[in-house]
Structures are given as structure tokens and as C-alpha cells.
C-alpha positions, 0 to 999 in steps of 0.5 A: 129627157124622161126615161121609160121602162116597159114590162110586158109578158107578151113579146108581140105586145111589148114589141108593139108598145116599144115601137109605137111611140117616137119616144125622143120626139115627145121628150122621152128615152126608152131605156129597158124592158122585161118579160115579167116583174121578177126580171124587171125589178133589178133592172129598174133598180139599176136604170132608175126610170122616171116612168114605168109602163107595166102589164097587170097580169104576168107570171112570177111577179105581177104588175101590182106587186112590182108597182108596190116595190117601186113606190116603196123604194122609188116614190118619185117614179110614175107608173102606168098599169096596162090591163086587158081586164075591166076589173074594179078590184084591180083598179082600186088596188092600183090606186091604193099603191099610188099608180099614176094611170090605169089603161085598158088594152088594146092601146092606141098610139094617141091614147098612150102619147096623151097619157105620157105627156100628161105624166111628163107635165106632172114630172116637170112640175116635180122637178121644178118644185125640187129645183125651187127647193134646192135653190131655196135651201141653198140660200137659207143655208148661206143666210143662216151661216152668215147670220151665225157668224154675226151673232157670234161676233155680238156674243164675244164682243162684250159690247152688245145688250143681251136682249138684242143678242137674244132677239137676234138669236131667236130670228135665226132659230137658235135658243141661248137659254142655259144655266151655264155656258163654255166655248170650245175652239177648233183651229184648222191651220190653213196657210192664210198666206198661200191658202189653196183649196183643201178638200180635207178642210172642207170634208172636216167642216161637212162632218162637223155640220153632220155630227153636231146638227142634232146636238142642241146643247153644242152650237157651231159658229164661224169664228173667222177664216181659220177657226170654228167656235162651239158654244156649249150650253147646259146645266152646271152638273153637265157643262164639263161633260158636254164640252169634253164630249164636243172636244173628243168628237172634234178630235175624232173628226180631225184625226179621221180626215185624210191628209188633214191640216194641223189642228188644235182643240181647246176648251175654255172655262165655264161662265154663268151668263151670256155677258161673260162669254167675251171674257171666256172667249178671250181666255180661250184664245189665250189658251189656244195659242199657249197650246203646243199640241192637240194631244191633251196629254202633251198639252198637260205636259207643256202646261205643267213642266217649267224650268226651275233654274238656268241649267242648260241641261234642264231647259225644255227644248220644245219651248224654243220651237219656232213653229210656236211663234210662227203659228201665232203670227199666222193666226193671232190677232193684235189684241193677242200679242201682249197675252201670247208674249207674256205666256211665251216668256212665263213658260221658260221660268224666271230663273232662265230669263234672269240670265242676260245670256239666255235672254240674248239667245231667246231674243235671237231665236225670236228675231230669226223666226219673225224675220223668216216669217217676213220673208215668207210673205213674199215682200221686203224683209223686216228692215230696222230702218222701217220701224225706228220705234222697234230699233229704239226698244231693241237697244234696251230689250236686253236690259230687263225681262220687262224691256224684252217683253215690251219689245217682242210684243211690239214686234209681234204686232208689227208683224201681224199688221204687216201680215193682215195687209199682205193678206188683204192684198191677196184677198183683193186680187182673189176677189178681182178674179172671183167677181170677173168670173161671176160677171162672166158665168152668172147665167150658169144655173150650176154656179154656186159657192163651191164652184167659185171657191175652186176658181179662187183655189181656196176652201169653201169656208175660207172663200165664204168668210172672205167674200162676206168681209170684202163685199159686205154681202153673202155669195148668194146675195151678190150673185142674185143682185148681179142676175137681177141687174142683168134681168132689168137690162134685158127687160128694158132693152129686149123683147124676150119673154120672162121665161127666156130672160129667166134662163139668160140669167141662170134660172131654169124655173121661170116662176122662181125667177118671177118670185125673186125678181119681185122680192128684190125689185118690188115689181113683177117682171111684167110690171117692171117692163111696163114702166110702173117703177123701179125699186 
């Protein structure tokens, strides 16, 4: 129902108009009244009515002054001016302000109802247009998000010709032209194995979109469930400053988030061409898993401090932190295993690892960490008899640093494979629950990505990525296909009108439904019902 507010200085007339119309019968609700514009204005700001009926001549603030304030601050509010004077200058001024109707007193019920119903139709069209625009914007945003992820995969794969990448970028409105490029990586360390919906992570992603939406030289890309990559493009003399500005902004966003997850930001090395971004990304990921802290000072300390000889008192205990390994096992890729292992051992220095005793200690620490990680997966633990090739390598792992490194790298790869299988199983169960929910609730006009993400108990960013990976479609594409399938069934098997079917499958606007139906099926709902074919 549309909300109506009345402003009239003569009490008898105000009471007469108030009781003249059965408001709710015609789709309206009377929400307030006032004796002049000055008293009315704060009430109108509070109640936010859809329609204001106001007398033109009143003490303290007249109807024209009030109408000017309303249209300036609440442009969607419709205004009916009432006047006892047939004065052209008043009418002209009202038109200039944007008043919808100018009526002369005395006012009959039929006249007022006719004008109200005209404005109701106008308001209906405005609301339908807003719904259409909101729906369209939501679909465009998800399409662009999915397209951005695909574009980033092409950029860092190193296998796609540059002309094809540029063409793909142009289609989604991204300019990749620059003299120099770099990457900044942000990892929000959500637990992929027990991932719950985290409002904090979603808030960080929202802030990132707001902060960088007006930055033409910094382009964010989804780079997986846990990572966001920022493509930096600038001239040679600005590339480092732009990358540093990006990293600092990300740090500020993450630090200011309430109950933020663990996070890490790293900056890659500038490259002169797009075709070099694959190597830039590889090195940036390598640096990411080498980083022990998101604090740049701590990172610098971790990268420069080394063990010069095997003196236990001089060993850096932070190198043995099991969280370093667990962090990699949680987020690393198979192709990262060798580089991470090499960096991890190099961080101790050759003097310490030349000692068989110290290698024993390091290997035990790694093995205990990996075993605990396997136990945390909720499946049977790391059993040697399940991996005979690992058992064989373990027997010689202590003989030399190279043998030990080979064993640990293979151990990490097996763990990542197993982690991925567990995550896939859990994603499969999550998708079963989600698809059942969509099938049962597709007719709800309010169903959306965030709603279903909460049902799945994961963050919206996580859910969007997993959904696309599992179905090969964006969430909106899948929802639209589900709705269209049920719409086709209703058109074939029932006598419901197109408007009724639109509401049955989740669309309040029948025009938008018809537009989508023809887009998906190649036929209008009417032609489809008449048997002119099916897409």
C-alpha cells in the first residue's frame, strides 16, 4: 500500500478529506497530517510518505515551499496541490517544482479518488522499473564477477594468446593497457574444511569493492575461495607507489574489520608485459606462503634473519611454528609444494640442516604437523601403509638434505590431494543442500546469493566460487534456468495467465518475466503456449 500524508490549515477541510476516502480499499494508507508546512516537514521526513496532499496557502510555510523541500530531498514522492484559487501563476510554479496534480477546491470524492488512482498507476510503474533495474543490476554484477574470475585465470595461466585476453577484457569493460604490471595478493584465511558464514569476511569484500571501484589502475579479481588478486597497472615510475598504496589500503581494511580472520598481503615483482603475469603470479604465491606475518616489519625480519651455524641458542624458533606448515596445507596448490618446501628448508640455513640430529628434529616436527592436519580432516589419519612410495622415501629421508626435501615435498602433495578430496566431498554435500533449497524456494522473489549462502552457512564470496565450480554456472544463471523450466511446465499444463505464472516462479514484474522468458527460450510465453516451438 502507498502511504499518504495530508497538509491542510483548515481543520474542518482536513478532517473532511481524511474521512472522504476509504484509503485501504483503493490501495493506500493514511499515515499522518499537519496544519501547515512547517509542522508537516519533519513528520514527512520521518514517515517518508509516497504521496503528499497539501493546501497551497497556509501560514508559516505554504504548500509551494513545502513541495520544493519534498522534491529536493525526496524526489520520488508524488505531490497533489489543493487550491481555492484559479491562479495561473500558482499552477505554473507548481509545475516548475514537479508537483504531480493541481486541484481546485471544493474537492469531490470521485475527483480525489480518480487522481489518487492515476498516481497509484504512476507509482506502480516506478516501483516495477526499480525492481527491474535492481534485478538486472544483480544479474549483471554476478555475470561480471564470474567473467572477472575467468579473465584472471587466463591472465595467469600463461597459455592464452594476448589478443584473446584483450578481447575478453574489452567485453566486460576492463582496460589492460599499461606500461608495467604487478600483482598484490590478499589471503583471508578462512577454514576451507569447516567454513562457516563469516560476516566479517563479507564486510571486508564489500569494503574492497567500494574502495577500489574508483581506482582505474587497481583491478580486483577473485583468485579462488580464499584469495583476491589485485592487478596493478601503471607507468614505470608509478608502479611501485601504486602497488604499495593498494597493499596499505588492504591492510587498513582488514585491521579495521570486526573479528577479522587471519589475513596476509604480499606484493609481487613488476613485469613489463601481460604475458609475464603468469610468472609474476607464481612468484607472488611463493612469497605468500613464505610470509610469516601480515606485518611488513615482521615479514622483513623473517626474510633476512638466518641461522649461520647449528647453535641451538641461535635457532629462530619462529621457523618451527607449525602454523606456517598448516597455513600452507590449508591453502596451497599442488604446484606450490616444491617451492614451499625449498623455501621452508632454506629458512633454517645450511649449517643447521647439515646436522642429521637437527634434520631428525625438523622432520619429526613436520610429520607431527601433517598428521594433526590429517586428523583434523575428520577422516582416517595419515597411515604409512596407504602410501608405500612415501614409506620408501621416509627410510632414506634423513640421509641427505635432498632426500629429506624430496620426501617432505611428496608428503605435502599427498596431503593437498587428500585435502582437496575432503573439500570436494563437503562441497558436494553443501551443493546437495543448496540445490534442494533452490528447488523448494525458487518462487520466492527475495531469494538471492546472500540468502542461499547463509543457508549453506558459508560466506557469499566462498559460496559464489564453489557454486560456479560445481555447476559451471553462476547462481543467477542456475536460478533463472530453474524458474524458466517451471514456467514452461506451467504454460504447458495449466491455464494460468502469464502474470500469474510470473508470480508463481518468483517474478513480481510480468514484463521482466516475459523479457527473460524470451531471452532464455527464444519465444514469448504466449508463443510458447501456442505451440510454436521450444528452444
